[in-house]
RONU-371491 format. One record per residue (C-alpha): residue number from 1; residue in one letter; x, y, z. Coordinates in Angstrom, 3 decimals, padded with zeros to 6 digits, m for minus. Example, Ala and Ser with C-alpha at 12.3 -4.5 7.8 and 13.67 -1.06 7.14 Angstrom:
% residues 2
{nr = 1	rest = A	X = 012.300	Y = m004.500	Z = 007.800}
{nr = 2	rest = S	X = 013.670	Y = m001.060	Z = 007.140}
//
This chain:
% residues 272
{nr = 1	rest = M	X = m106.739	Y = m106.174	Z = 156.499}
{nr = 2	rest = R	X = m108.158	Y = m103.129	Z = 154.739}
{nr = 3	rest = H	X = m106.320	Y = m099.583	Z = 154.490}
{nr = 4	rest = L	X = m107.051	Y = m096.265	Z = 152.906}
{nr = 5	rest = V	X = m103.580	Y = m094.401	Z = 152.130}
{nr = 6	rest = R	X = m104.680	Y = m093.844	Z = 148.644}
{nr = 7	rest = L	X = m107.866	Y = m093.888	Z = 146.648}
{nr = 8	rest = D	X = m105.852	Y = m096.123	Z = 144.276}
{nr = 9	rest = D	X = m105.812	Y = m098.482	Z = 146.814}
{nr = 10	rest = W	X = m109.954	Y = m099.117	Z = 146.470}
{nr = 11	rest = D	X = m112.062	Y = m100.336	Z = 143.795}
{nr = 12	rest = A	X = m115.675	Y = m099.687	Z = 142.901}
{nr = 13	rest = D	X = m117.208	Y = m101.935	Z = 145.517}
{nr = 14	rest = D	X = m115.223	Y = m100.302	Z = 148.328}
{nr = 15	rest = V	X = m116.393	Y = m096.862	Z = 147.210}
{nr = 16	rest = R	X = m120.146	Y = m098.269	Z = 146.776}
{nr = 17	rest = A	X = m120.006	Y = m099.828	Z = 150.138}
{nr = 18	rest = V	X = m118.696	Y = m096.607	Z = 152.006}
{nr = 19	rest = F	X = m121.287	Y = m094.262	Z = 150.019}
{nr = 20	rest = D	X = m123.979	Y = m096.522	Z = 151.457}
{nr = 21	rest = L	X = m122.737	Y = m096.343	Z = 154.709}
{nr = 22	rest = A	X = m122.164	Y = m092.830	Z = 154.621}
{nr = 23	rest = R	X = m125.930	Y = m092.548	Z = 153.564}
{nr = 24	rest = R	X = m126.890	Y = m094.757	Z = 156.651}
{nr = 25	rest = Y	X = m124.599	Y = m092.541	Z = 159.091}
{nr = 26	rest = E	X = m126.211	Y = m089.349	Z = 157.715}
{nr = 27	rest = S	X = m129.933	Y = m091.161	Z = 158.677}
{nr = 28	rest = G	X = m128.700	Y = m091.893	Z = 162.040}
{nr = 29	rest = D	X = m128.547	Y = m095.920	Z = 161.241}
{nr = 30	rest = G	X = m124.669	Y = m096.066	Z = 160.535}
{nr = 31	rest = P	X = m123.071	Y = m099.424	Z = 162.226}
{nr = 32	rest = R	X = m121.542	Y = m098.719	Z = 165.719}
{nr = 33	rest = H	X = m118.176	Y = m099.954	Z = 167.146}
{nr = 34	rest = D	X = m117.035	Y = m100.515	Z = 170.340}
{nr = 35	rest = G	X = m113.259	Y = m099.778	Z = 170.491}
{nr = 36	rest = A	X = m110.893	Y = m096.765	Z = 170.236}
{nr = 37	rest = V	X = m108.877	Y = m095.127	Z = 167.204}
{nr = 38	rest = A	X = m105.438	Y = m093.866	Z = 167.273}
{nr = 39	rest = M	X = m105.378	Y = m090.079	Z = 165.408}
{nr = 40	rest = F	X = m102.417	Y = m088.341	Z = 164.678}
{nr = 41	rest = F	X = m103.260	Y = m084.671	Z = 163.941}
{nr = 42	rest = P	X = m101.252	Y = m081.325	Z = 164.382}
{nr = 43	rest = A	X = m102.519	Y = m078.511	Z = 166.600}
{nr = 44	rest = A	X = m103.463	Y = m076.506	Z = 163.419}
{nr = 45	rest = S	X = m105.930	Y = m079.471	Z = 161.733}
{nr = 46	rest = L	X = m109.348	Y = m078.063	Z = 161.992}
{nr = 47	rest = R	X = m112.169	Y = m079.639	Z = 159.549}
{nr = 48	rest = T	X = m110.750	Y = m082.927	Z = 159.325}
{nr = 49	rest = R	X = m109.731	Y = m083.858	Z = 162.898}
{nr = 50	rest = A	X = m113.210	Y = m082.113	Z = 164.123}
{nr = 51	rest = S	X = m115.336	Y = m084.519	Z = 161.912}
{nr = 52	rest = F	X = m112.848	Y = m087.416	Z = 162.437}
{nr = 53	rest = E	X = m112.955	Y = m087.297	Z = 166.241}
{nr = 54	rest = R	X = m116.891	Y = m086.258	Z = 166.635}
{nr = 55	rest = G	X = m117.691	Y = m089.095	Z = 164.011}
{nr = 56	rest = A	X = m115.977	Y = m091.672	Z = 165.888}
{nr = 57	rest = H	X = m117.134	Y = m090.729	Z = 169.211}
{nr = 58	rest = V	X = m120.815	Y = m090.934	Z = 167.770}
{nr = 59	rest = M	X = m120.194	Y = m094.235	Z = 165.950}
{nr = 60	rest = G	X = m119.088	Y = m095.447	Z = 169.564}
{nr = 61	rest = L	X = m115.068	Y = m095.107	Z = 168.929}
{nr = 62	rest = Q	X = m112.899	Y = m093.193	Z = 171.512}
{nr = 63	rest = P	X = m110.239	Y = m090.970	Z = 169.519}
{nr = 64	rest = V	X = m107.019	Y = m091.164	Z = 171.197}
{nr = 65	rest = V	X = m105.149	Y = m088.285	Z = 169.967}
{nr = 66	rest = F	X = m101.435	Y = m087.728	Z = 169.401}
{nr = 67	rest = P	X = m099.321	Y = m085.470	Z = 167.714}
{nr = 68	rest = P	X = m098.008	Y = m086.487	Z = 164.523}
{nr = 69	rest = E	X = m094.400	Y = m086.279	Z = 165.784}
{nr = 70	rest = S	X = m095.067	Y = m089.245	Z = 167.777}
{nr = 71	rest = L	X = m094.502	Y = m090.972	Z = 164.593}
{nr = 72	rest = D	X = m090.884	Y = m089.681	Z = 163.969}
{nr = 73	rest = K	X = m089.414	Y = m091.473	Z = 167.003}
{nr = 74	rest = P	X = m086.728	Y = m093.898	Z = 166.244}
{nr = 75	rest = E	X = m088.946	Y = m097.085	Z = 166.370}
{nr = 76	rest = A	X = m089.920	Y = m099.308	Z = 163.721}
{nr = 77	rest = A	X = m093.083	Y = m098.678	Z = 161.873}
{nr = 78	rest = A	X = m094.201	Y = m102.233	Z = 162.523}
{nr = 79	rest = D	X = m093.583	Y = m101.838	Z = 166.157}
{nr = 80	rest = V	X = m095.521	Y = m098.944	Z = 166.590}
{nr = 81	rest = A	X = m098.476	Y = m100.261	Z = 164.681}
{nr = 82	rest = G	X = m098.050	Y = m103.716	Z = 166.801}
{nr = 83	rest = Y	X = m098.215	Y = m101.882	Z = 170.235}
{nr = 84	rest = L	X = m101.192	Y = m099.584	Z = 169.173}
{nr = 85	rest = A	X = m102.918	Y = m102.794	Z = 168.134}
{nr = 86	rest = Q	X = m102.939	Y = m103.991	Z = 171.459}
{nr = 87	rest = F	X = m105.194	Y = m100.606	Z = 172.881}
{nr = 88	rest = V	X = m106.987	Y = m099.331	Z = 169.587}
{nr = 89	rest = D	X = m108.697	Y = m100.684	Z = 166.750}
{nr = 90	rest = A	X = m107.398	Y = m098.665	Z = 164.155}
{nr = 91	rest = M	X = m105.302	Y = m095.719	Z = 162.980}
{nr = 92	rest = V	X = m106.119	Y = m092.437	Z = 161.355}
{nr = 93	rest = V	X = m102.891	Y = m090.201	Z = 160.566}
{nr = 94	rest = R	X = m102.059	Y = m087.105	Z = 159.242}
{nr = 95	rest = H	X = m098.384	Y = m086.911	Z = 158.382}
{nr = 96	rest = A	X = m096.174	Y = m085.061	Z = 155.888}
{nr = 97	rest = D	X = m094.734	Y = m088.225	Z = 154.499}
{nr = 98	rest = I	X = m096.847	Y = m090.588	Z = 152.974}
{nr = 99	rest = S	X = m093.973	Y = m093.230	Z = 153.369}
{nr = 100	rest = V	X = m094.908	Y = m093.136	Z = 157.330}
{nr = 101	rest = L	X = m098.266	Y = m094.294	Z = 156.401}
{nr = 102	rest = D	X = m096.902	Y = m096.785	Z = 153.887}
{nr = 103	rest = A	X = m094.853	Y = m098.525	Z = 156.688}
{nr = 104	rest = L	X = m097.931	Y = m098.441	Z = 158.991}
{nr = 105	rest = A	X = m100.084	Y = m100.204	Z = 156.632}
{nr = 106	rest = E	X = m097.559	Y = m102.513	Z = 155.501}
{nr = 107	rest = A	X = m097.195	Y = m103.727	Z = 159.027}
{nr = 108	rest = D	X = m100.784	Y = m105.091	Z = 158.881}
{nr = 109	rest = A	X = m101.256	Y = m104.652	Z = 162.410}
{nr = 110	rest = L	X = m104.427	Y = m102.645	Z = 162.465}
{nr = 111	rest = P	X = m106.337	Y = m100.469	Z = 159.495}
{nr = 112	rest = V	X = m104.569	Y = m097.351	Z = 158.480}
{nr = 113	rest = V	X = m106.672	Y = m094.280	Z = 157.293}
{nr = 114	rest = N	X = m105.073	Y = m091.165	Z = 155.483}
{nr = 115	rest = A	X = m105.918	Y = m088.007	Z = 157.139}
{nr = 116	rest = M	X = m103.941	Y = m086.025	Z = 154.562}
{nr = 117	rest = T	X = m100.041	Y = m086.254	Z = 153.754}
{nr = 118	rest = D	X = m097.805	Y = m083.944	Z = 151.483}
{nr = 119	rest = E	X = m098.770	Y = m086.550	Z = 148.732}
{nr = 120	rest = N	X = m102.532	Y = m086.670	Z = 149.044}
{nr = 121	rest = H	X = m105.919	Y = m085.957	Z = 150.925}
{nr = 122	rest = P	X = m108.051	Y = m089.067	Z = 150.037}
{nr = 123	rest = C	X = m110.966	Y = m088.643	Z = 152.562}
{nr = 124	rest = E	X = m111.385	Y = m084.677	Z = 151.702}
{nr = 125	rest = V	X = m112.022	Y = m085.563	Z = 148.246}
{nr = 126	rest = L	X = m114.096	Y = m088.828	Z = 148.424}
{nr = 127	rest = A	X = m116.281	Y = m086.614	Z = 150.792}
{nr = 128	rest = D	X = m116.474	Y = m083.905	Z = 147.624}
{nr = 129	rest = V	X = m117.756	Y = m086.782	Z = 145.777}
{nr = 130	rest = F	X = m119.959	Y = m088.103	Z = 147.715}
{nr = 131	rest = A	X = m121.746	Y = m084.396	Z = 148.292}
{nr = 132	rest = L	X = m121.668	Y = m083.963	Z = 144.600}
{nr = 133	rest = A	X = m123.316	Y = m087.328	Z = 143.942}
{nr = 134	rest = R	X = m126.280	Y = m086.436	Z = 145.927}
{nr = 135	rest = D	X = m127.695	Y = m084.506	Z = 143.224}
{nr = 136	rest = V	X = m126.232	Y = m085.998	Z = 139.817}
{nr = 137	rest = D	X = m124.227	Y = m088.613	Z = 138.479}
{nr = 138	rest = V	X = m120.564	Y = m087.459	Z = 138.744}
{nr = 139	rest = R	X = m119.247	Y = m089.198	Z = 135.540}
{nr = 140	rest = G	X = m121.412	Y = m086.942	Z = 133.646}
{nr = 141	rest = L	X = m119.581	Y = m083.822	Z = 135.185}
{nr = 142	rest = R	X = m116.636	Y = m081.890	Z = 133.896}
{nr = 143	rest = F	X = m114.202	Y = m081.523	Z = 136.846}
{nr = 144	rest = L	X = m111.518	Y = m078.308	Z = 136.473}
{nr = 145	rest = F	X = m108.969	Y = m078.032	Z = 139.409}
{nr = 146	rest = V	X = m107.103	Y = m074.835	Z = 139.270}
{nr = 147	rest = G	X = m103.915	Y = m075.125	Z = 141.167}
{nr = 148	rest = A	X = m100.378	Y = m076.491	Z = 141.510}
{nr = 149	rest = D	X = m099.251	Y = m079.861	Z = 141.874}
{nr = 150	rest = G	X = m099.614	Y = m080.926	Z = 145.286}
{nr = 151	rest = N	X = m101.776	Y = m083.010	Z = 147.632}
{nr = 152	rest = I	X = m105.548	Y = m081.661	Z = 146.524}
{nr = 153	rest = G	X = m104.332	Y = m082.224	Z = 142.715}
{nr = 154	rest = R	X = m102.947	Y = m085.729	Z = 142.970}
{nr = 155	rest = A	X = m105.701	Y = m086.651	Z = 145.207}
{nr = 156	rest = W	X = m108.180	Y = m085.548	Z = 142.571}
{nr = 157	rest = Q	X = m106.186	Y = m087.489	Z = 139.998}
{nr = 158	rest = E	X = m106.563	Y = m090.593	Z = 142.332}
{nr = 159	rest = A	X = m110.325	Y = m089.705	Z = 142.366}
{nr = 160	rest = A	X = m110.422	Y = m089.417	Z = 138.775}
{nr = 161	rest = R	X = m109.106	Y = m092.691	Z = 138.002}
{nr = 162	rest = L	X = m111.140	Y = m094.473	Z = 140.536}
{nr = 163	rest = F	X = m114.671	Y = m092.748	Z = 139.650}
{nr = 164	rest = D	X = m113.604	Y = m092.389	Z = 135.792}
{nr = 165	rest = L	X = m114.128	Y = m088.528	Z = 136.218}
{nr = 166	rest = D	X = m113.744	Y = m086.284	Z = 133.258}
{nr = 167	rest = L	X = m110.998	Y = m084.116	Z = 134.887}
{nr = 168	rest = V	X = m108.622	Y = m081.223	Z = 133.611}
{nr = 169	rest = Q	X = m105.892	Y = m078.961	Z = 135.662}
{nr = 170	rest = C	X = m105.350	Y = m075.452	Z = 134.734}
{nr = 171	rest = A	X = m101.925	Y = m074.065	Z = 135.934}
{nr = 172	rest = P	X = m098.567	Y = m073.270	Z = 134.614}
{nr = 173	rest = P	X = m097.113	Y = m076.119	Z = 132.981}
{nr = 174	rest = E	X = m094.472	Y = m076.202	Z = 135.469}
{nr = 175	rest = L	X = m097.118	Y = m076.873	Z = 137.944}
{nr = 176	rest = A	X = m098.774	Y = m079.575	Z = 136.396}
{nr = 177	rest = V	X = m099.582	Y = m083.024	Z = 138.175}
{nr = 178	rest = P	X = m097.778	Y = m085.883	Z = 136.608}
{nr = 179	rest = G	X = m100.251	Y = m087.613	Z = 134.162}
{nr = 180	rest = A	X = m103.108	Y = m084.816	Z = 134.426}
{nr = 181	rest = R	X = m105.093	Y = m083.549	Z = 131.621}
{nr = 182	rest = W	X = m103.563	Y = m079.909	Z = 131.378}
{nr = 183	rest = T	X = m104.294	Y = m076.721	Z = 130.070}
{nr = 184	rest = D	X = m102.932	Y = m073.289	Z = 130.931}
{nr = 185	rest = D	X = m106.060	Y = m071.464	Z = 129.505}
{nr = 186	rest = L	X = m108.411	Y = m070.870	Z = 132.359}
{nr = 187	rest = A	X = m110.945	Y = m068.712	Z = 130.796}
{nr = 188	rest = E	X = m111.641	Y = m071.517	Z = 128.110}
{nr = 189	rest = A	X = m111.359	Y = m074.184	Z = 130.622}
{nr = 190	rest = V	X = m113.976	Y = m072.688	Z = 132.802}
{nr = 191	rest = R	X = m116.221	Y = m072.086	Z = 130.066}
{nr = 192	rest = H	X = m116.393	Y = m075.893	Z = 129.798}
{nr = 193	rest = A	X = m116.349	Y = m076.782	Z = 133.606}
{nr = 194	rest = D	X = m119.605	Y = m078.112	Z = 135.730}
{nr = 195	rest = V	X = m117.562	Y = m078.171	Z = 138.804}
{nr = 196	rest = V	X = m114.446	Y = m075.697	Z = 139.620}
{nr = 197	rest = L	X = m112.022	Y = m077.095	Z = 142.216}
{nr = 198	rest = T	X = m109.094	Y = m075.137	Z = 143.547}
{nr = 199	rest = D	X = m106.380	Y = m075.187	Z = 146.091}
{nr = 200	rest = G	X = m104.142	Y = m072.813	Z = 148.408}
{nr = 201	rest = P	X = m101.064	Y = m071.926	Z = 145.937}
{nr = 202	rest = G	X = m098.651	Y = m072.391	Z = 148.976}
{nr = 203	rest = R	X = m095.293	Y = m071.468	Z = 147.627}
{nr = 204	rest = H	X = m096.358	Y = m070.801	Z = 144.315}
{nr = 205	rest = A	X = m098.639	Y = m067.778	Z = 144.795}
{nr = 206	rest = E	X = m097.079	Y = m065.726	Z = 142.365}
{nr = 207	rest = A	X = m097.156	Y = m068.224	Z = 139.709}
{nr = 208	rest = L	X = m100.742	Y = m069.202	Z = 140.155}
{nr = 209	rest = A	X = m101.765	Y = m065.265	Z = 140.872}
{nr = 210	rest = P	X = m103.128	Y = m065.268	Z = 137.133}
{nr = 211	rest = Y	X = m105.167	Y = m068.347	Z = 137.640}
{nr = 212	rest = R	X = m107.242	Y = m066.689	Z = 140.224}
{nr = 213	rest = V	X = m111.084	Y = m067.816	Z = 139.880}
{nr = 214	rest = T	X = m113.520	Y = m064.689	Z = 139.815}
{nr = 215	rest = A	X = m117.326	Y = m063.924	Z = 139.387}
{nr = 216	rest = D	X = m116.493	Y = m062.828	Z = 135.826}
{nr = 217	rest = L	X = m114.846	Y = m066.119	Z = 135.032}
{nr = 218	rest = L	X = m117.366	Y = m068.456	Z = 136.657}
{nr = 219	rest = A	X = m120.128	Y = m066.367	Z = 134.804}
{nr = 220	rest = T	X = m119.046	Y = m067.920	Z = 131.552}
{nr = 221	rest = A	X = m119.300	Y = m071.239	Z = 132.724}
{nr = 222	rest = P	X = m122.324	Y = m073.617	Z = 132.243}
{nr = 223	rest = D	X = m125.506	Y = m073.157	Z = 133.982}
{nr = 224	rest = G	X = m125.505	Y = m074.797	Z = 137.516}
{nr = 225	rest = V	X = m121.648	Y = m074.440	Z = 137.851}
{nr = 226	rest = R	X = m120.344	Y = m075.615	Z = 141.510}
{nr = 227	rest = F	X = m117.627	Y = m073.847	Z = 142.840}
{nr = 228	rest = A	X = m115.870	Y = m075.576	Z = 145.700}
{nr = 229	rest = P	X = m112.684	Y = m074.644	Z = 146.727}
{nr = 230	rest = C	X = m110.610	Y = m076.537	Z = 149.182}
{nr = 231	rest = P	X = m110.233	Y = m074.897	Z = 152.637}
{nr = 232	rest = P	X = m108.766	Y = m073.260	Z = 154.023}
{nr = 233	rest = F	X = m108.980	Y = m070.334	Z = 151.184}
{nr = 234	rest = L	X = m108.442	Y = m066.569	Z = 151.206}
{nr = 235	rest = R	X = m110.577	Y = m064.132	Z = 149.287}
{nr = 236	rest = G	X = m108.408	Y = m062.561	Z = 146.965}
{nr = 237	rest = R	X = m105.786	Y = m065.335	Z = 146.473}
{nr = 238	rest = E	X = m106.873	Y = m068.439	Z = 144.316}
{nr = 239	rest = A	X = m110.669	Y = m067.076	Z = 144.190}
{nr = 240	rest = S	X = m111.871	Y = m063.425	Z = 144.088}
{nr = 241	rest = A	X = m114.728	Y = m062.346	Z = 146.995}
{nr = 242	rest = D	X = m116.801	Y = m061.857	Z = 144.546}
{nr = 243	rest = A	X = m116.848	Y = m065.815	Z = 143.211}
{nr = 244	rest = L	X = m116.718	Y = m066.953	Z = 147.000}
{nr = 245	rest = D	X = m119.949	Y = m064.812	Z = 147.692}
{nr = 246	rest = G	X = m121.793	Y = m065.614	Z = 144.702}
{nr = 247	rest = P	X = m124.224	Y = m068.112	Z = 143.969}
{nr = 248	rest = W	X = m121.610	Y = m070.489	Z = 142.359}
{nr = 249	rest = F	X = m119.882	Y = m071.251	Z = 145.617}
{nr = 250	rest = V	X = m120.943	Y = m074.512	Z = 147.247}
{nr = 251	rest = G	X = m120.906	Y = m073.149	Z = 150.744}
{nr = 252	rest = H	X = m119.736	Y = m074.388	Z = 154.046}
{nr = 253	rest = A	X = m122.225	Y = m076.961	Z = 154.651}
{nr = 254	rest = F	X = m120.572	Y = m078.704	Z = 151.519}
{nr = 255	rest = K	X = m118.229	Y = m079.673	Z = 153.781}
{nr = 256	rest = R	X = m120.497	Y = m081.549	Z = 156.457}
{nr = 257	rest = A	X = m119.982	Y = m084.773	Z = 154.242}
{nr = 258	rest = L	X = m116.800	Y = m085.156	Z = 155.794}
{nr = 259	rest = L	X = m118.741	Y = m086.392	Z = 159.025}
{nr = 260	rest = P	X = m120.512	Y = m089.563	Z = 157.372}
{nr = 261	rest = V	X = m117.829	Y = m090.304	Z = 154.952}
{nr = 262	rest = Q	X = m115.150	Y = m090.497	Z = 157.411}
{nr = 263	rest = Q	X = m117.478	Y = m092.577	Z = 159.694}
{nr = 264	rest = A	X = m118.076	Y = m094.841	Z = 156.750}
{nr = 265	rest = V	X = m114.503	Y = m095.193	Z = 156.092}
{nr = 266	rest = L	X = m113.752	Y = m096.188	Z = 159.544}
{nr = 267	rest = A	X = m116.639	Y = m098.530	Z = 159.374}
{nr = 268	rest = H	X = m115.302	Y = m100.063	Z = 156.353}
{nr = 269	rest = V	X = m111.899	Y = m100.545	Z = 157.280}
{nr = 270	rest = L	X = m113.033	Y = m102.047	Z = 160.562}
{nr = 271	rest = A	X = m115.245	Y = m104.394	Z = 158.616}
{nr = 272	rest = A	X = m112.520	Y = m106.073	Z = 156.579}
//
């Protein structure tokens, strides 16, 4: 049985299969599945939930949605997964604690897909790589992640290992992702970046204020630089308004890739 809890769980063959499937779903030719998916999302989830629910429905899967607190009851994960497997074909889970997803996957009763934890966000980053790969070989790009150690930073580290990406993090030293190539010189880092990524600062807003991405900084980057902030973002927080309103911003349509990629992830785990 196949799961996606971390991108480290997968190899190049998995990625090729998912990206091939995603292109088929984009063209309206993706495989259909008659069944249902249990989805666990908080009320505040927006893009990931909309794309997973819509994607599942279009490919023939009925979404059955629960709040993530449903997984916090005093019940063994193996029993939760075992019972759900009688009614649904897979689980899509957004939960703060990745160990909850690990336990569900270890039960091996049905495929488990990570829709975000405090540790990582594999589908989000997988969709970003897919969107970028439409135009260029991503292994030839220089990626700069500006932000703290967190689920997006760690997911990009997973992606760097999986895709062999040239990735550097820029942040204060105490906020570096373990094992990341790192610098605290934002101006110098942007000058060598083909793709600039950000994440919301969370509780590190004060420490990250000097690392705000601006139009002046992006103007020093190589020609064709892409600025791909992870939503939700705020103008004037991790990026200035002129950075987000400028030609570097990949735009809202960039996240359209979430729909076919997450359909492809579901199809891939269900096919195992």
